[in-house]
C-alpha positions in Angstrom: 280.1 62.2 26.9 282.4 61.3 29.7 282.5 57.8 31.2 281.8 59.2 34.7 278.4 60.5 33.5 277.3 57.0 32.6 277.9 55.6 36.1 274.8 55.9 38.2 275.1 58.2 41.2 275.2 56.0 44.3 273.4 58.5 46.4 270.5 58.6 43.9 270.3 54.8 43.9 270.3 54.7 47.7 267.5 57.3 47.8 265.4 55.3 45.3 266.0 52.0 47.2 265.1 53.7 50.5 261.9 55.2 49.0 260.9 51.8 47.5 261.6 50.1 50.9 259.5 52.6 52.7 256.6 52.1 50.2 256.8 48.3 50.7 256.8 48.6 54.5 253.9 51.1 54.4 251.9 48.8 52.1 252.5 45.8 54.3 251.6 47.8 57.4 248.3 49.1 55.9 247.5 45.6 54.6 248.0 44.0 58.0 245.9 46.7 59.7 243.1 46.2 57.2 243.3 42.4 57.7 243.1 42.7 61.5 240.3 45.3 61.2 238.2 43.1 58.9 238.5 40.1 61.3 237.2 42.4 64.0 233.7 41.7 62.5 234.2 38.9 60.0 235.0 35.3 60.9 238.1 33.8 59.1 237.1 31.4 56.3 240.2 29.3 57.1 243.7 29.5 58.6 247.1 28.4 57.3 247.1 25.5 59.8 243.7 24.3 58.6 244.9 24.2 55.0 248.1 22.5 56.1 246.2 19.8 58.0 244.0 19.2 55.0 246.9 18.8 52.7 248.7 16.2 54.8 247.8 12.6 55.9 246.2 12.0 59.2 248.4 11.8 62.3 249.7 8.2 62.6 249.4 7.5 58.9 252.9 6.9 57.4 254.3 8.7 54.4 253.3 5.8 52.2 250.0 5.1 54.0 246.7 4.9 52.2 244.2 7.6 52.9 240.8 5.9 52.5 238.7 9.1 52.3 239.2 12.8 51.5 240.2 14.9 54.5 237.9 17.7 55.4 238.2 20.4 58.0 235.7 20.5 60.9 235.3 24.2 61.7 232.5 26.5 62.6 232.9 29.9 64.1 231.0 30.7 67.3 230.5 33.9 69.3 230.6 33.9 73.1 226.8 34.0 73.1 226.7 30.7 71.3 228.8 28.7 73.7 228.4 27.7 77.3 230.0 30.2 79.8 232.1 27.3 81.0 234.0 27.3 77.7 235.9 30.7 78.0 236.4 30.0 81.7 238.0 26.7 81.0 240.2 28.2 78.3 241.4 30.9 80.6 241.9 28.5 83.4 244.0 26.2 81.2 246.0 28.5 79.0 246.1 32.1 80.3 244.8 33.0 83.7 245.9 36.6 83.4 244.1 37.0 80.0 241.7 39.6 81.3 244.3 41.9 82.8 247.4 41.7 80.5 247.8 43.6 77.3 248.9 40.7 75.1 252.0 39.5 76.8 252.4 37.9 80.2 256.1 38.6 81.1 255.9 36.7 84.3 254.8 33.5 82.5 257.5 34.1 79.8 260.1 34.4 82.5 259.0 31.2 84.3 258.8 29.3 81.1 262.3 30.4 80.1 263.7 29.3 83.5 262.0 25.9 83.3 263.3 25.4 79.8 266.8 26.4 80.8 266.8 24.0 83.7 265.0 21.2 81.9 266.2 18.3 79.7 265.6 20.1 76.5 263.0 17.6 75.4 260.0 19.1 77.0 259.7 22.8 76.0 257.3 24.9 78.1 255.6 27.8 76.4 254.6 31.1 77.9 252.3 32.4 75.2 249.1 34.2 76.1 245.8 33.5 74.4 246.3 36.8 72.5 249.7 35.5 71.1 248.1 32.2 70.2 245.3 33.9 68.3 247.9 36.0 66.4 249.8 32.8 65.5 246.7 30.7 64.7 244.8 33.3 62.7 247.5 35.3 60.8 250.7 33.2 60.6 252.2 30.1 59.2 253.4 27.1 61.2 257.1 26.8 62.2 259.7 28.2 64.5 261.9 31.2 63.5 262.8 34.6 64.8 260.9 36.2 61.9 257.8 34.3 62.8 258.1 35.2 66.5 258.5 38.9 65.5 255.4 38.7 63.3 253.5 37.0 66.2 254.5 39.9 68.5 253.5 42.4 65.9 250.0 40.9 65.3 249.5 40.5 69.1 250.0 44.2 69.5 247.5 44.9 66.7 244.7 42.7 67.9 245.1 43.9 71.5 244.8 47.5 70.2 242.0 46.9 67.7 239.9 44.1 69.2 238.2 43.7 72.5 239.0 40.8 74.9 235.7 39.3 73.9 236.6 39.2 70.2 240.0 37.7 71.0 238.4 35.0 73.0 235.8 34.3 70.2 238.7 33.9 67.8 240.5 31.5 70.1 237.7 29.3 70.9 236.7 29.1 67.3 240.0 28.4 65.5 242.1 26.6 68.1 243.1 23.1 67.0 241.3 20.5 69.1 242.1 17.4 67.2 243.1 16.3 63.7 241.3 18.5 61.2 239.1 19.7 64.1 239.1 23.4 64.9 237.2 25.2 67.6 235.0 24.2 70.5 231.9 23.8 68.3 233.5 21.3 65.9 235.2 19.5 68.8 232.0 19.3 70.9 230.0 17.9 68.0 232.7 15.4 67.2 233.5 14.2 70.7 230.3 14.7 72.7 227.6 14.7 70.0 226.2 18.1 71.0 226.7 21.8 70.4 229.2 23.9 72.4 226.3 25.7 74.0 225.5 22.6 76.0 228.9 21.4 77.2 229.4 20.8 80.9 232.2 22.2 83.0 234.0 18.8 82.9 233.7 18.6 79.1 234.9 22.2 78.7 237.9 21.4 80.9 238.7 18.3 78.9 238.7 20.3 75.6 240.8 23.0 77.1 243.2 20.5 78.7 244.2 18.9 75.4 245.0 22.3 73.8 248.8 22.2 74.3 249.0 19.1 72.1 245.6 18.2 70.7 247.1 15.5 68.4 248.6 13.7 71.3 246.0 14.2 74.0 242.5 13.5 72.5 239.2 14.4 74.1 237.6 11.5 72.3 239.6 8.9 74.2 241.4 10.6 77.1 244.1 8.7 78.9 245.5 9.3 82.4 247.5 12.3 81.4 244.5 14.0 79.7 242.3 13.2 82.7 244.9 14.7 85.1 245.0 17.9 83.0 241.2 18.0 83.0 241.1 17.8 86.8 243.8 20.6 87.0 241.7 22.8 84.8 238.6 22.2 86.9 240.5 23.2 90.0 241.7 26.4 88.3 238.1 27.1 87.2 236.9 26.9 90.8 239.8 28.9 92.1 239.1 31.7 89.7 235.6 31.9 91.0 233.6 30.2 88.3 231.9 31.8 85.4 231.5 35.1 87.2 235.2 35.6 86.6 234.6 36.0 82.8 231.1 37.5 83.2 232.4 40.9 82.0 233.8 39.5 78.9 230.5 37.7 78.1 228.6 41.0 78.0 
């Protein structure tokens, strides 16, 4: 037997590697589609951020601080029928006023955010993510900043826009968005901060909850300072400018 016959054929190895890669990609694609399809009807039991918050000390507690009691997640999924109509309106007014008309990405908002960040001081980064992108990030992905994660976020955004209705996307957002330390969704936030269910929140309370969303660990609905109050007023103005709850009436059906 010659030595040449013992050396693997490079073309054969390349074909085998390509076949294996295609199988892995196909498996990941099918798994992601099934995952998104399941959540079209089933509420998520938890998200990666929830698990991360539970595993770490509360905000403001040092690395060597003493945690007096076990941390637990406040989270309860709610449909649009189970929250006040002012809730989705406030979220749209605060986070994504083109939510009902875009298909997952608001390129005008992304362009404006990029210009502001380019001309800014580099310390205050402005985001241009839509509610759909935030759902993709909050429900399916890990925390952090990387090109891989941004690509995955865009991929899941396309999937949920294709496979879910706007109503379902909004239900996911208002249920899993972080609204305080270990507090996720408007139901948990309303119970914690206002002592009542999300079905009974007023316009002002909905605007306050929506206003803290960019940084819920800094701006707290339980003890809002001047900045949080200013954001609340801005959200209320946007809610009126959009035309009130009639603006999201179609989504509520």
